[in-house]
C-alpha angles and dihedrals in degrees: 000000000000133000130042123328115254116271110252099189131046135176124188122189127187114200116195108205141144083231097054094120093046091049091047090051091049093051097048097083089056096053100077092047101071106191096200122037089209093066138055125202128197128184127192143157126245106198118320100305109040127079116196119204116186123183126185122188140176093226139016094253091058090046092051092048094050092044092051092052100043097039088053091049091050091050094048092046091050092048092049092047089051091051093049091051093053096051 
């Protein structure tokens, strides 16, 4: 059987934020550079105020690693967008 094994683990987060588009734009450069070949990350927008982050992984360790990285990136991007809006 060829191709990649089926993903066994998935996490989907929806972040409602006034900065959803800015966060999405900040994450886009990271998407093509998958850090771990055992996980896949997708990011999209639902409307103008909801960022959707979906991560699929072959094992829990890969899922945890991807979640740690992308949730941290979302948090930092949101904090920076908030700082920029207040200045």
